[in-house]
N, C-alpha and C positions, 0 to 999 in steps of 0.2 A: 505493500499498498503507499510507504515510503520510507524514508529515513532522516533521522534528527541529525542535521547539520552543522546545526551551533547553537547561540545562547542568544537569549533575549532578554534584557532589564536584568533585575537582581533580585526575583523575587521568586524565581524557579520558569520561569518560563524559557523553551527554548524552540528553534527555527526548524520548521519541517520540510522538505521536498517531499512532496506531494505524488506520484505513479497517478496519481486518479484524476479523472477527469468530469466535472471540474476540479481543481488542486484543494478546495476546502472539501472534498465531497468524503477526503480522508478524517473528518472532525463529526460522518454521520456514525461512526461506530464509539461507542463509550468503552468497551472491553478488545484493550491493545494488546497485541502478546510484542516484546520487546526482545531484540535478539542480534547475535553477532557467533559467527563460527560453528550452527549449526544449535547452539542454546536459547532458547528462548522462555522471556518470565511473562507471567501478567501484569498487564497495567491498566488502569482505569485514566481514562481523559479524565478532567478537572474540569477543562476549558478549552475556547479553541479558537480562532476567527484567522480568516484570510486580510494578511495586513501587505497593502502594495501585491505586487508580485508573490508573493511568499505567505507559509501560513505560516501561525504560530500557535504556540499549547503549553498548557500546563497539567502533566501530571498529577494524578491522587498521591500525599504524601512525599514529593519534591516542591519545597519551599523556598528554598534557598540557593542562590548561581552555582555553589561546589554541588550540592548533590545533581543540579543537571548537567555540569559539566562529565560524569559522568557517565550519561548518555548520548554523546554527542558521539557519531558513526553509529548505535545502533540499528538494526534495520527495524521498520513498523510493520508488523504483521494483521491479521484479525482472522476468530475462528472460522474455518472451510462454514460454518451452519450461519453464522451471521452477515451472510452475501447472498445477497438476492439471486434467486432463479436466471439465468440468463435464456433467452429467446434464440430457436430455431435460427440455426445458421451464426448464434454470437459464442464466442468461446472464451473463457477467461484464461490468461498467455498459461498460468501455470497446469494449465489442462493439456495445454498441448506440448511442454515437455515432456521427454521422453518418447514420444510419439514417432513411428519410424514413418521416414519418406520416401515414394518410391518413385520413380518416371513413368511416365503415362505406356514406355515401351518394358517395364519392368523390371531397373536396371533400381538398388535401391541404393539412395543415394546417404544414409545415417539416420542421425537419429537427433531431432530438434536438441539442443542442451537450452536453449534460450532464446526470448524473443526482444528483437529494438525496435525502439520508436525512432523513424528517420523523419517524421514531418510527412512527406510525400504522402507515406505507404509504411507500415509495419511490416519488419523483416524477420524470419525465423532463421537461425543461426545452427544451422547443423552439421555436427559429426559425422563424418566417416571416416572413408580412407583420405579426407582431407576432409577441409573445415571449407563450407559453403554456405554463401548469404544469401539466402531466396525471398522475394517480395512473397509478401501475403497477400496476395491481391485473388478475389473471391471471382470466379468461372475466367480469369484470365491465367490464371500461372494455377493457380491453386481448384484443382478441377475436383474433389471430393473431402474430406474431410470424415474418418469412421470412426468418432470418439469411443465407444465401444470397443472396438480393436485396435485402438489408437493405431492410425492408418492413416500418412496423409498424402493423397496422392496429388502429383503435381506435374504440368504440364513446362519445361523448362529445360533451359539449352545450358547445360554445366560446363562445356567445354569452350 
């Protein structure tokens, strides 16, 4: 959902780089998970708001700058069951990670390692015999997505 990137003021507020759209949507979830290096701990959002182009937040129990400084660099996640259901043809990036990517000719290109937002379109980073960046453009590059089988079929020239 985001990452804590800095401090805001002296009363424990932090600056958040939000991955959500709109940015302040990260504040819609009171139960946060804060983590780094695969270790997560529960946290509760006390307050937050959009502040210019940034988002600022205060975590319950973090009431001074020193405690807030310990959170800088931590990733923000929310429990899966807190997320809204996706509509048909929409996907959470985390659900695409690990999917096998298969070219229309049957060649397996690898598995989705992670997704990137480039502004123009989303991009799958696919790890196989080599790493490939494949645009996630429905009906043009991405032919089909089978979430049950975790397979993404693409029509993309990799040479």
